[in-house]
N, C-alpha and C positions, 0 to 999 in steps of 0.2 A: 279927770286926770289927763294932762296934755300928752299928745303923741310924742314919743321919743325915738330918735334914730339910734340904731345899734352900731357900736363901734368896737373895734379890736385894736389893741396897741401892741406893736412889736418893736422892742428895743432890748438890747443885751444889758442895759442898765436898769436895775429895779428902781432907782431914784428917779430916772427920766420917765419910766412908765408911770410912776405915782404922780409926778408933776403933770404929765399929759392927761392922765385920768381925771385929775381935779379940774383942769381947764375944760375938758370935754363935758363933764357933768354940769358945769356952770352954763354950758351952751346947749343944754337939754338933750344930751346924748346919753344913752345907757351903755356903759362900758361892759360888754358881755364877756370879754376875755382879754387876757394879757399874755404875751408870748416872749420868751427871752431869745428866741432865734427863728430863723425863717421856716424851718421844717415844722415847728409847732404852730407858727402863724398860719400855715397852709392847712394844717389839721383843724385848728379852731375855726377857721373861716368856712371849712366844709360843714362843720356842725352848726355854727351859729348864723351863717349867712348874713354878715353885717352889711350895713350901708356904707361904712367907712373903715378903712384900715390906715392907721398912721404907722409908717414903716421906716425904720432906721435903715440907712444904706450900709454902714460899716459894722458888720457883725461877724463873729466867727462861724465857720461852716458856710452854709448857704447865705450869701450876702443879699442885701436888699434888692438889687437889680435882678438877680436870679429868682428871688422870692416873688418880686413883682410879675415877672414873666409867668410863673406858675399860677399865681393868683388870677391873672387875666385869662388863662386857659380854663381855670375853674369857673369863673363868672365875670363877664364883662361889666356886670352891674355893680360890682364892689368898686367904690371910688377910693383911690389910693393917693395919699399925700406922703411924700417922702420927707423924713426928718433926719437932718444930718449935720455933722460938723465939717463934712467934706464939701466945701462950697466951691467946687470946681465946675466951670462951665460945661466941660465934656460929660461929667457925671450927670448933671442936671438934664442936659440934652438927651442923654441915653435914657434916663428915667421917663422923661416926657414922651420920647419916641416909643417907649414900651408900654404906655398907657397910664402913667401917673397924671393925676389932675393938676398937681402943683407940688411945691416943696417949701419947707421951712428950715432955716439953719439954726443950729444951736449957738448960743444959749437961747432958750425959748422965751418969747415974749407972749404973754397970754392974749394981749390984744391982736397980735398978728395971727396967732393960731385961730382965734375966734373969727377973724376976718376971712381967712382962707377956707375954713371948713364951712362957714355960713354962705359963701359965694358959690358953693357947688350945688348943682341940680341933681338931687337924689331921686 
């Protein structure tokens, strides 16, 4: 059985979580949890200690940037890729400054997500 990297997906849209989950599974990731908001993402990352977190920026409550900051306090080893419809340069710079590995904009293209997650050194 091949080694699988563990991933968590955090997006307030169940449809987007399902799409991302299918893409990651094809790229040999085990999706160990999904979260609809930042507080739950932090909680499941504490439990599952994933290699990768796909994290939406625009969410109710704790947004993706604040969630990213908390995840990086939890573990610098969790690689975070921001997924967003907010393709603003300022938002992306802030995410990268706070430890995000990369970002992908919506609508998702499976090939682009595959490229981004496969270029990360876990």
